[in-house]
Structure formats: structure tokens, C-alpha cells
GUPAVEX-549190 format. One record per residue (C-alpha): x, y, z; residue in three letters. Coordinates in steps of 0.1 Angstrom, whole numbers, padded with zeros to 4 digits, always signed. Example, Ala and Ser with C-alpha at 12.3 -4.5 7.8 and 13.67 -1.06 7.14 Angstrom:
// residues 2
+0123-0045+0078ALA;+0137-0011+0071SER;
//
This chain:
// residues 102
+0115-0208-0160MET;+0083-0195-0144HIS;+0087-0161-0161ILE;+0080-0158-0199LYS;+0082-0130-0224LYS;+0051-0108-0223GLY;+0042-0116-0187ASP;+0032-0088-0164ASN;+0055-0090-0133VAL;+0060-0072-0100MET;+0095-0065-0087ILE;+0098-0080-0052LEU;+0131-0065-0040SER;+0157-0038-0048GLY;+0154-0002-0058ALA;+0124-0008-0080TYR;+0104-0028-0054LYS;+0067-0027-0059GLY;+0068-0016-0096LYS;+0052-0036-0123THR;+0061-0040-0159GLY;+0060-0062-0189LYS;+0088-0087-0196VAL;+0106-0078-0228LEU;+0128-0109-0229TYR;+0143-0135-0207VAL;+0178-0149-0205ILE;+0172-0185-0193PRO;+0209-0196-0190ASN;+0215-0167-0166ARG;+0181-0168-0148ASN;+0175-0132-0156ARG;+0148-0111-0174ALA;+0145-0076-0188ILE;+0115-0057-0176VAL;+0101-0027-0195GLU;+0108+0007-0178SER;+0126-0008-0149VAL;+0163-0010-0138ASN;+0178+0016-0162PHE;+0215+0019-0167VAL;+0236+0044-0187LYS;+0259+0032-0214ARG;+0283+0053-0233HIS;+0282+0046-0271SER;+0306+0056-0298ARG;+0292+0072-0330PRO;+0280+0046-0355THR;+0261+0048-0387GLN;+0228+0040-0368GLN;+0237+0066-0341ASN;+0260+0092-0357PRO;+0258+0114-0326GLN;+0270+0088-0301GLY;+0267+0098-0265GLY;+0251+0083-0234ILE;+0222+0059-0239VAL;+0198+0048-0212GLU;+0185+0012-0214LYS;+0170-0015-0192GLU;+0193-0039-0175ALA;+0184-0074-0165SER;+0169-0085-0131ILE;+0173-0119-0115HIS;+0140-0139-0118VAL;+0140-0146-0081SER;+0131-0109-0076ASN;+0101-0111-0099LEU;+0066-0124-0094ALA;+0040-0129-0121VAL;+0009-0106-0117VAL;-0025-0123-0122VAL;-0056-0102-0117GLY;-0037-0073-0103GLY;-0020-0094-0075ASN;+0015-0110-0075PRO;+0013-0148-0073THR;+0036-0179-0074ARG;+0034-0201-0104VAL;+0025-0238-0105GLY;+0020-0262-0133TYR;-0006-0288-0143ARG;-0013-0309-0173PHE;-0045-0307-0194LEU;-0064-0337-0207ASP;-0046-0332-0240THR;-0012-0336-0223GLY;-0003-0300-0226ARG;+0015-0284-0197LYS;+0000-0250-0185VAL;+0011-0225-0159ARG;-0013-0220-0130VAL;-0017-0192-0104SER;-0010-0206-0069ARG;-0031-0179-0054LYS;-0063-0181-0075THR;-0059-0214-0093GLY;-0066-0199-0127GLU;-0045-0205-0158ASP;-0019-0180-0168ILE;-0020-0168-0204ASP;+0011-0160-0222SER;
//
């Protein structure tokens, strides 16, 4: 996947289009990612020992990775790959050509 945990991403389509956030975690087998403070849903929860009150809980829902772009230097970019001399594979910004840290 071109999106990894900890990446800063921009949402390309949907209700949250144009917003940016940090990827909390990815779900590779479903091609989805959960982005911080984006795509909130409400879930009703029963009282438990951790949450004795119960009630309605708001949390982030997943977004398909095709609707996300990695942000490098403040601009969204596509992701490419290249191999270093050591044989290690690194992600590269298609727009600027610089390596993407993660």
C-alpha cells in the first residue's frame, strides 16, 4: 500500500474533501485507512466496566485509500518507489522526487 501509519494525508473526495490528517492505522486487506479527526460516526455502546455510563460514542471510521493522497512539503503527491544502493526499497514523491519518511 502507498499509505502507511503515521503519514500525513489529504482527503481527495467525499464530505471531508481537502482536509488533512495523520493516519492512525491501515487495514491492508480491505484497502482502507483511519485518519485522525476525519469521517466521524456515532456508535451506541452498552454500559461496560470500562465505560459504566454507556451511551453514544463518536469515533473515526475508515476511508478507502483511493480517496487519500500523501502530503509531502504541504502538497499532496502520488507515491513512487525506488531501490537504494543497499537494496532497500523506499517511497518517493512523484511531484518533488524526494524520499518520503515514515
